[in-house]
C-alpha positions as CSV (number, residue, x, y, z in Angstrom):
1,M,0.1,0.0,-0.2
2,P,1.0,3.7,-0.9
3,P,2.3,5.4,2.4
4,V,0.0,7.7,4.0
5,L,0.3,11.7,4.0
6,E,-1.4,13.3,7.1
7,R,-3.5,16.6,6.5
8,R,-0.8,18.7,8.2
9,E,1.9,17.0,6.0
10,L,0.0,17.6,2.8
11,G,-0.2,21.2,4.1
12,R,3.6,21.8,4.9
13,A,4.4,20.2,1.3
14,L,2.3,22.8,-0.4
15,L,3.5,25.7,1.5
16,A,6.9,24.6,0.9
17,R,6.5,24.6,-2.9
18,Q,4.2,28.0,-3.0
19,M,7.5,29.7,-1.1
20,L,5.3,30.2,2.1
21,L,7.6,28.3,4.6
22,E,10.7,30.4,3.4
23,R,10.6,33.4,1.4
24,A,12.5,32.5,-2.0
25,D,15.5,34.3,-3.3
26,T,14.3,34.8,-6.7
27,T,13.0,37.4,-9.2
28,A,9.2,37.9,-9.8
29,E,9.4,36.3,-13.1
30,K,10.7,33.1,-12.1
31,A,8.7,32.9,-9.1
32,I,5.6,33.3,-11.4
33,T,7.1,30.3,-13.6
34,R,7.5,28.4,-10.7
35,L,3.8,28.8,-9.8
36,A,2.7,27.9,-13.1
37,G,0.9,31.4,-13.1
38,M,-0.7,33.3,-10.5
39,Q,-4.4,33.9,-10.4
40,A,-5.0,38.0,-11.1
41,Q,-8.6,38.9,-11.3
42,A,-8.0,41.7,-9.1
43,P,-5.1,43.7,-10.9
44,Y,-3.2,44.2,-7.9
45,A,-3.3,40.6,-6.1
46,P,-0.3,39.3,-7.9
47,Y,1.9,42.2,-6.1
48,F,1.1,41.3,-2.6
49,G,0.9,37.4,-3.8
50,L,4.8,38.0,-4.8
51,W,5.8,40.3,-1.9
52,T,4.7,37.4,0.6
53,R,6.5,34.9,-1.2
54,L,10.0,36.7,-2.0
55,Q,12.9,37.8,-0.1
56,R,13.3,40.9,-2.2
57,F,10.2,42.3,-4.3
58,G,9.4,45.8,-5.4
59,A,6.1,46.8,-7.0
60,D,8.4,48.1,-10.2
61,D,9.7,44.3,-10.8
62,L,6.4,43.4,-11.9
63,A,5.1,46.6,-13.5
64,D,8.3,46.7,-15.5
65,A,7.7,43.0,-16.5
66,L,3.9,43.8,-17.5
67,T,5.0,46.9,-19.6
68,G,8.0,45.0,-21.1
69,R,5.6,42.4,-22.2
70,R,7.7,39.8,-20.4
71,L,4.6,38.7,-18.4
72,V,0.8,38.9,-19.5
73,R,-2.3,38.8,-18.0
74,V,-4.5,36.2,-19.8
75,A,-7.5,34.1,-19.3
76,L,-6.2,30.3,-18.6
77,M,-6.8,28.0,-16.0
78,R,-10.5,27.8,-14.9
79,S,-11.5,30.4,-17.5
80,T,-10.1,32.9,-15.0
81,V,-7.3,35.9,-15.7
82,H,-3.8,34.8,-14.7
83,L,-0.8,36.4,-14.6
84,V,1.8,34.1,-16.7
85,T,5.0,34.9,-18.5
86,A,4.7,35.2,-22.3
87,A,6.3,31.8,-22.7
88,D,3.8,30.2,-20.3
89,Y,1.0,31.6,-22.3
90,R,2.0,29.7,-25.0
91,S,2.3,26.3,-23.5
92,L,-0.8,26.7,-21.4
93,R,-3.2,28.4,-23.5
94,T,-4.3,25.7,-26.1
95,W,-4.4,22.9,-22.8
96,V,-7.1,25.0,-21.1
97,Q,-9.4,25.5,-24.4
98,P,-11.7,23.0,-23.2
99,A,-12.7,25.0,-20.1
100,L,-13.1,28.3,-22.1
101,D,-15.4,26.3,-24.3
102,R,-17.5,25.0,-21.5
103,E,-18.1,28.5,-20.4
104,L,-19.7,29.7,-23.5
105,D,-21.4,26.5,-23.4
106,T,-23.3,27.0,-20.2
107,A,-22.9,30.5,-18.8
108,F,-23.8,31.8,-22.3
109,K,-25.4,28.8,-24.0
110,K,-29.1,30.6,-24.7
111,A,-27.5,33.9,-25.6
112,L,-25.1,32.1,-28.2
113,A,-27.7,29.7,-29.6
114,G,-27.4,29.3,-33.1
115,L,-24.6,31.8,-33.6
116,D,-21.7,31.2,-35.7
117,R,-19.0,31.5,-33.0
118,A,-15.8,31.1,-35.2
119,A,-17.0,34.2,-37.3
120,V,-17.5,36.5,-34.3
121,A,-14.1,35.2,-33.1
122,E,-12.6,36.4,-36.5
123,A,-14.5,39.8,-36.6
124,G,-13.5,40.4,-33.2
125,R,-9.7,39.3,-33.8
126,V,-9.4,42.0,-36.8
127,L,-11.0,44.7,-34.8
128,L,-8.4,44.2,-31.7
129,D,-5.7,43.9,-34.3
130,E,-6.4,47.4,-35.2
131,R,-6.7,48.9,-31.7
132,H,-7.0,48.1,-27.9
133,L,-10.9,47.8,-27.1
134,T,-12.5,47.3,-23.5
135,P,-14.9,44.3,-23.0
136,K,-17.9,47.0,-23.7
137,E,-16.4,48.6,-26.6
138,L,-15.4,45.2,-28.0
139,G,-19.1,44.0,-27.5
140,Q,-20.6,46.9,-28.8
141,A,-18.4,47.0,-32.3
142,L,-19.5,43.2,-32.7
143,H,-23.3,44.2,-31.8
144,E,-23.6,46.3,-34.9
145,R,-22.8,43.2,-36.9
146,W,-24.9,40.6,-34.9
147,P,-27.6,43.5,-33.6
148,G,-29.6,40.3,-32.2
149,R,-27.1,39.3,-29.5
150,E,-26.0,40.7,-26.3
151,P,-22.8,42.5,-26.5
152,R,-21.5,41.1,-23.2
153,A,-21.8,37.6,-24.8
154,L,-20.2,38.6,-28.0
155,A,-17.0,39.9,-26.3
156,T,-16.9,36.8,-24.3
157,V,-16.8,34.6,-27.5
158,V,-13.8,36.5,-28.8
159,R,-12.0,36.2,-25.5
160,N,-12.5,32.5,-24.9
161,L,-11.7,31.6,-28.6
162,V,-9.0,34.1,-29.8
163,P,-6.2,34.2,-27.0
164,L,-6.4,37.8,-25.6
165,V,-4.2,39.9,-23.1
166,Q,-5.0,42.6,-21.1
167,V,-2.7,45.2,-21.7
168,P,-1.0,48.0,-19.6
169,P,-1.6,50.2,-17.8
170,R,-4.2,47.8,-16.3
171,A,-2.4,46.3,-13.3
172,V,0.3,48.6,-13.2
173,W,1.1,49.5,-9.5
174,G,-0.1,53.0,-8.8
175,V,-1.5,53.7,-12.4
176,G,-4.1,51.1,-13.2
177,G,-6.8,51.5,-15.7
178,A,-9.7,49.7,-17.5
179,T,-9.2,46.3,-18.8
180,R,-8.6,46.7,-22.5
181,Y,-7.8,43.5,-24.8
182,A,-5.3,42.9,-27.4
183,T,-4.8,39.6,-29.3
184,A,-2.1,37.7,-27.6
185,A,-0.6,37.1,-30.9
186,T,0.1,40.7,-31.6
187,W,1.2,41.6,-28.2
188,T,3.6,39.0,-27.6
189,G,4.8,38.2,-31.3
190,T,3.9,34.5,-30.7
191,L,1.2,32.0,-31.4
192,P,-0.1,29.3,-28.5
193,A,2.1,26.3,-28.9
194,P,0.8,22.7,-29.2
195,S,-0.4,21.3,-25.6
196,D,1.8,19.1,-23.5
197,P,-0.5,17.7,-20.9
198,E,2.2,15.4,-19.4
199,R,5.0,18.4,-18.8
200,I,2.1,20.7,-17.5
201,V,0.9,18.1,-14.8
202,L,4.3,17.8,-13.8
203,R,4.5,21.5,-13.5
204,Y,1.4,21.6,-11.3
205,L,2.8,19.1,-8.9
206,A,6.0,21.0,-8.6
207,A,3.9,23.7,-7.4
208,F,0.8,22.3,-5.9
209,G,1.7,18.3,-4.9
210,P,1.1,15.9,-3.8
211,A,-2.1,15.7,-5.5
212,S,-4.8,13.7,-6.5
213,V,-6.4,13.3,-10.4
214,K,-9.4,15.4,-8.9
215,D,-6.9,18.0,-7.4
216,V,-5.2,18.6,-10.8
217,Q,-8.8,19.0,-12.8
218,T,-9.8,21.3,-10.0
219,W,-6.7,23.5,-10.7
220,A,-6.8,23.5,-14.5
221,G,-10.7,23.4,-14.8
222,L,-10.5,20.4,-16.9
223,T,-11.6,16.9,-16.8
224,R,-10.7,13.5,-17.7
225,L,-7.0,14.0,-16.8
226,H,-6.9,10.3,-15.3
227,A,-5.0,8.9,-18.4
228,V,-2.3,11.7,-18.0
229,L,-1.3,10.8,-14.6
230,E,-1.7,7.2,-15.5
231,R,1.1,7.6,-18.1
232,L,3.3,9.6,-15.8
233,R,2.7,7.1,-12.8
234,P,6.1,5.3,-13.5
235,R,7.8,8.6,-13.2
236,L,6.2,9.7,-9.9
237,A,6.0,8.8,-6.1
238,V,2.5,7.6,-4.9
239,F,0.8,8.3,-1.5
240,R,-2.6,8.2,-0.2
241,D,-4.3,10.7,2.1
242,E,-6.0,9.8,5.3
243,H,-9.1,9.0,3.4
244,G,-7.4,6.7,1.0
245,V,-7.4,8.6,-1.9
246,E,-4.6,8.0,-4.2
247,L,-2.4,11.0,-4.4
248,F,0.7,11.7,-7.2
249,D,3.8,13.6,-6.5
250,L,7.4,14.2,-8.1
251,P,9.7,11.8,-6.4
252,D,12.3,14.5,-5.3
253,A,9.8,17.4,-4.4
254,P,10.0,18.6,-0.8
255,R,7.9,17.2,1.8
256,P,8.5,18.8,5.2
257,G,7.5,17.1,8.5
258,A,4.1,17.8,9.8
259,D,6.0,20.2,12.8
260,A,7.7,22.3,10.0
261,P,7.5,26.0,11.4
262,A,4.9,28.0,9.4
263,P,5.0,31.7,9.7
264,V,2.4,34.0,9.5
265,R,1.9,34.9,5.8
266,F,-0.9,37.3,4.3
267,L,-2.2,36.2,1.1
268,P,-4.1,38.3,-1.6
269,E,-7.5,37.8,-2.8
270,Y,-7.9,34.7,-5.3
271,D,-4.8,33.6,-4.6
272,N,-4.0,29.8,-6.0
273,L,-3.0,28.4,-2.8
274,L,-6.7,28.4,-2.1
275,S,-8.1,27.2,-5.5
276,S,-6.1,24.6,-6.8
277,H,-7.3,21.4,-5.1
278,A,-10.4,19.5,-4.8
279,D,-9.7,18.9,-1.1
280,R,-8.4,22.4,0.0
281,T,-8.6,21.5,3.9
282,R,-4.4,20.9,4.1
283,V,-4.5,24.9,4.2
284,I,-7.8,25.7,5.0
285,S,-10.9,24.4,6.9
286,D,-14.4,23.7,5.4
287,D,-15.4,26.7,8.1
288,A,-13.0,29.2,7.1
289,R,-13.4,28.7,3.5
290,R,-17.0,29.5,4.1
291,R,-16.1,32.6,5.4
292,V,-13.7,33.8,2.7
293,T,-15.7,32.7,-0.3
294,T,-17.3,35.4,-2.0
295,R,-19.4,35.4,-5.1
296,N,-16.7,35.8,-7.3
297,G,-13.7,34.0,-5.6
298,M,-11.8,34.5,-2.3
299,R,-11.1,37.3,0.3
300,A,-7.5,38.2,1.4
301,T,-6.3,36.1,3.7
302,F,-3.6,35.6,6.5
303,L,-2.0,32.0,7.5
304,V,-1.0,30.9,11.0
305,D,0.4,27.6,11.6
306,G,0.0,26.8,7.9
307,Q,-3.8,27.3,7.9
308,V,-6.3,30.2,6.8
309,R,-7.1,31.9,10.3
310,G,-8.7,34.9,8.9
311,A,-9.4,37.6,6.4
312,W,-7.7,41.4,5.8
313,K,-8.3,44.4,3.8
314,L,-6.3,47.3,3.2
315,H,-7.6,50.7,2.7
316,T,-5.6,53.5,1.4
317,D,-5.4,57.2,0.5
318,R,-2.8,59.9,-0.3
319,T,-1.5,60.1,3.1
320,S,-2.6,57.0,4.9
321,A,-3.2,53.5,5.3
322,T,-5.5,51.1,7.3
323,L,-4.9,47.3,7.5
324,E,-8.2,45.9,8.9
325,I,-7.3,42.3,10.3
326,G,-10.2,39.7,11.3
327,S,-9.3,36.7,13.0
328,F,-11.9,33.8,12.8
329,L,-10.5,32.3,16.0
330,P,-8.5,33.6,19.3
331,L,-5.0,34.3,18.7
332,S,-2.3,33.3,21.5
333,A,-0.3,36.3,22.5
334,A,2.6,34.9,20.5
335,E,0.2,34.5,17.2
336,R,-1.1,38.1,17.6
337,A,2.3,39.8,17.7
338,E,3.7,37.7,14.7
339,V,0.1,38.8,12.9
340,E,0.6,42.2,13.5
341,A,4.4,42.7,12.7
342,E,3.5,40.9,9.5
343,G,0.7,43.4,8.9
344,A,3.3,46.3,9.4
345,R,5.5,44.9,6.8
346,L,2.4,44.4,4.5
347,L,1.5,48.4,5.4
348,E,5.2,49.4,4.6
349,F,5.3,47.7,1.3
350,A,1.6,49.0,0.2
351,A,2.0,52.3,1.6
352,P,5.7,53.5,2.2
353,G,5.6,56.9,3.8
354,A,1.9,57.2,4.8
355,A,0.6,57.1,8.2
356,H,-0.1,53.6,9.1
357,D,-3.2,52.0,11.0
358,L,-3.4,48.3,12.0
359,R,-6.6,47.1,13.4
360,L,-6.6,43.6,14.7
361,T,-10.0,42.1,15.9
362,T,-11.5,38.4,16.5
């Protein structure tokens, strides 16, 4: 029988690979590659996600990579916006196409009934090759040709069938702006590459393992990946969890013991740490998950001893910044001191030179 990994052991393994046990001495681009992308619906979330994972990180490190087109924001896993390297856009985009198709077939089934989606996609491609457009502008332009269709549905057809990037200044720290699309082919100068499922699953395990087939499918937003794991089985270590579920992993990947120290870490909203497994109890209890789940995703959270203990929110203006931290459970004196110290670091990163106010409640 495969050896058993308990929940805390799975949590420590995940945190180690996510650079949340020890901050990594690496660059933003290398960290994003190591994570196989960062979820990025909230434009500034990856800045906080990198700050909490890296020894040295400045907002300009990410902003410069975005404006320099080395990093791009594109719809990928689970049909959600991810921040990835230009190279990973090429390797991942073709693989996740079924998830993007499924969104059109479910959320927009009625609105798109009988529509020639390929024609809409090509029309959108032509429009976006001419100039960058917001989703609303794109939908309205397509509506002129298909007046009986919802503009939002038409724009989504293009988003899901034509690889698009959200161009700067969207998500540029301190600048920001509305979402505007360009075709990824023109923005990056490259087309998506043929899919390599086995290589992608190995990268997932490196960033999120040990994991079950359902875990991999949850991260990707895809189904029928059992065959991919079976092909990889001879190259993988096999475990099972406390419930007997089979788990796969890279043989030499880090798997610290259950008692490995797990410092307090602040996570941004939508962080993939909390969205990339079918069974997420290795880092978040079912009760905490209900507390932080919103209609569109996950609130910003913080970890104590490797588990989500509460949520946080930052309020800033020109001269001040307030960090509100809400713990779901009472904190010991030592835990409270560590949360406050890490919160002070977050304030200094987010609003250097401003007046800081930290409010911690249970």
